[in-house]
C-alpha positions as CSV (number, residue, x, y, z in Angstrom):
1,X,100.8,91.5,108.8
2,X,101.7,95.1,107.3
3,X,103.4,95.0,103.9
4,X,105.0,98.2,102.9
5,X,106.3,98.7,99.5
6,X,110.1,98.7,99.2
7,X,111.8,101.9,97.7
8,X,112.5,101.6,94.0
9,X,111.3,98.0,93.7
10,X,108.4,98.8,91.3
11,X,108.5,97.5,87.6
12,X,105.6,98.6,85.3
13,X,104.8,97.3,81.9
14,X,102.0,97.3,79.7
15,X,99.5,95.0,81.5
16,X,100.6,95.0,85.0
17,X,102.7,96.6,87.9
18,X,104.8,94.3,90.0
19,X,105.8,95.6,93.4
20,X,108.1,94.2,95.9
21,X,106.7,94.5,99.7
22,X,108.1,93.8,102.8
23,X,106.9,93.1,106.6
24,X,110.1,92.9,108.6
25,X,112.3,90.4,106.9
26,X,109.8,88.8,104.6
27,X,109.6,90.0,101.3
28,X,106.5,89.6,99.1
29,X,105.8,90.1,95.3
30,X,102.5,92.0,94.7
31,X,101.4,92.1,90.9
32,X,98.7,94.8,90.0
33,X,96.7,93.7,87.2
34,X,94.9,95.9,84.4
35,X,96.4,99.0,85.3
36,X,94.3,101.1,83.1
37,X,91.1,99.9,85.1
38,X,93.1,100.8,88.5
39,X,94.8,104.1,87.3
40,X,98.2,105.2,88.8
41,X,99.4,102.5,90.9
42,X,102.1,104.7,92.3
43,X,99.6,107.2,93.6
44,X,97.8,104.4,95.3
45,X,100.7,102.8,96.9
46,X,99.1,102.7,100.4
47,X,96.0,101.4,99.3
48,X,97.7,98.6,97.4
49,X,99.8,97.7,100.6
50,X,96.4,97.6,102.5
51,X,94.8,95.3,100.0
52,X,98.1,93.2,99.8
53,X,98.5,92.7,103.5
54,X,94.8,91.7,103.9
55,X,95.0,89.2,101.0
56,X,98.0,87.5,102.4
57,X,96.5,87.4,105.9
58,X,93.6,85.4,104.4
59,X,95.9,83.2,102.5
60,X,95.1,84.9,99.0
61,X,98.5,84.0,97.4
62,X,98.5,82.7,93.7
63,X,100.0,79.7,92.1
64,X,103.3,81.5,91.4
65,X,103.6,82.9,95.2
66,X,102.4,86.4,94.4
67,X,99.5,88.4,95.7
68,X,97.5,89.6,92.7
69,X,95.4,92.7,93.0
70,X,92.8,93.5,90.3
71,X,90.3,96.3,89.9
72,X,87.6,93.9,91.6
73,X,90.0,94.2,94.8
74,X,89.6,98.2,95.0
75,X,86.8,99.7,96.9
76,X,84.1,101.2,94.8
77,X,85.0,104.9,94.9
78,X,88.3,104.1,93.3
79,X,86.9,102.3,90.3
80,X,86.9,104.5,87.2
81,X,83.7,105.7,85.8
82,X,82.0,103.7,82.9
83,X,81.0,105.6,79.9
């Protein structure tokens, strides 16, 4: 399954970003937690789609039916440097 972001279906707040993605007729809510640790979610939509697709394919859906992405899901080069 390859999820893609639905245009204008991104909601950001202080702690997470909610993205609605689609694969054909199926829609999936994806929550990106700890935006500060990830950086600009909008600039990494392709990466978020890839991670969400992989997690959905492996059945990694949370109790609320969403796919949750945290900084731990990102490849190491994307993690911000620690000071």
